[in-house]
C-alpha angles and dihedrals in degrees: 000000000000132000103296121240092232088080119070119244113237134191113228088250092054089048092052092049089062092063120085135206112279096022121147111231127198107203126192117236139101104198107335088309110112094355118152109257121177101037098053090047089053090046090054091051090051091050091054091050093049092048090051087055089052095250125133119246125166133137138200111242131209124175136158093262132309117350142202127278090271094072116026099024095041098044094042094050088051089052089238104130117088097167133015138187151212110354139345141179103189121124093208092051094041091056091053092047093051090049089053091243092121124038111230129195110200109200147154109277096225089062097059101084094050092048088053091046092056097039098247089148094043122246120336105231099189137013112203107189135172117226141166094224144000126209120213091246091059103263104152117204103204125215129226097334139038103187112142095329095113091057093047090050092051098046105032117104091218134022136208117188124203109204106203114201091190091079126067120250088227087081086088087073090067099045123101108178126181131152112213119238116251118267137290088037101063122125122202111289105251097222105125098154131037091247097045113125124208105163144042133286092244141054114237123233134173100252089214089068093056108103095184152306126269112200120216139167105201137133121237091246096225108173116229115246121258118256114277110273128209094260092051092046092052091049089049090051093054093049093048093049091047091052092048091049090051091050092050090049092054094245090117116048118249092252087054125226132270115272131220121198129186123227123275147067096290092049090046088051091050092052092048089049092051089052092057094044133086091257107127117256106280147192128236132223103185146127101253136033103212138183100279090055095065092063092043093052093048090050092051094244092111108052097188142331139217116201142141097235143030096224096182133148113243096261093052093044089053089053088055094047093047090055104034090143088069101033103039096068090046099052129063121190114202139174111274090245086070102030088055098031113143095214094051092044090053094043094052093044094233119198104219127205118188138160126239135194094225145348132204130224094260095052104263113138135205118208100167124033130059111220087354095286114057113078115224106183111311143261092284114170099327093099093053088059103033093059098041109033127110087232123012118199121187119194138191140147109266093236139019137200094033092308098311090115127047117207088204110072139163092252127007113241091225129022120219097148118030130212091260092064102035114094110160128027121189136186129162085268094065148290127285114204103200100180113130094004126127120226099273094046090047090052093050092048096047093048093049099040104032112022121090112253092244090061101040098086091054093048093048090049090051091055093047094049097041124109115272116254143105087292112028115219139155103213090195092057107026092102096034092115092052091046090052090050093053093046102039107013094249135073101226117062114265 
């Protein structure tokens, strides 16, 4: 197949001219993988021109998760985003969100398609989606991510397709796309194995809505991860030992369980560590397929993976494309409503590993806001997995900024994952298994196992001086470390 002649060929600039001030746009992309590229860049350039003429131009932006520089960076720097959901990782956009210049809705990624289905965000004016091919009847063969693109294609009033020649058309062999029926008419989702397929290799779109096709030839621009550092390696070592101990104790079945891992250097280090360990070869049921997994799959340590995006640096993506006969049957790419679905996560018994910004001594965790106010990226899919996994492991370095910040505090400044969901906390100092422990025992274990030694005396003193109760807190002191940080630039008194 090739882009059919029934659809008009558009330049990025022509596509951008079709979009008006105030429009709600549903972009493809889950991480930079599969993100629309040429059209949003042209839209940012148009916004700058209109602003120079004294004319307003801002749009509302929905995606699958974070995106590449072509969307969040470019549009934010052009002051062209009025509203954004559900997740971002752009410094330019983050600064505008924290200055209240852009309204941001931070939400669980599995919830996005249903919110679109029922119009919670209002109408979707345009879907702008990257694909490797388009059929005349509106079958859209997506590129390196699925995300929420099928829902945007279904519900948008108008559609612009970017056909990216950089990616192989064989990606369609990995895709498994299905939009769930509306409640209350949903049957159980028949995914009983990470590689089970229940849908089609394409997303459906009414061809009458397609305004045209923009042709591109661009890489996703996924940055390679940094080399594994000492802290990440120690965290990975604690996680691997814990999983091996659980396996030996019979609390993980002999064939092991599917794994989920968040994006980032620590998560990548954990996956690499698992590959070198005595953990049995395993499957993944996750959001992203990232660099470390290519090696593990080639080595036979990773048997197969379900995700919603191929978040691979260009060298690793080329390795996959050069050997699609091997990789295509072992990777499934699904909509995020399925990759992050609570019921499927629970059914498969997923072991989830995600990073956090801070944790408190009773087991609450903060993934999103520095000092409770400054958004970092967002909750993303971590909540989908933390609440529903067989085992949920949250990891972080024990300190940041050369020790000026402790990631273990008396009370987190923002709660994304509460004590009822958090099971295992890990830093380079050690691992705290919180299962079956009451609040005070949890606090003692977290302080001894996870807190940096320089902060342990303070945290022990806090517990001793706190008000008696089921949960012991001193409401006058619980944010003392955060207050010190804001006043002096470090948590412990100088």
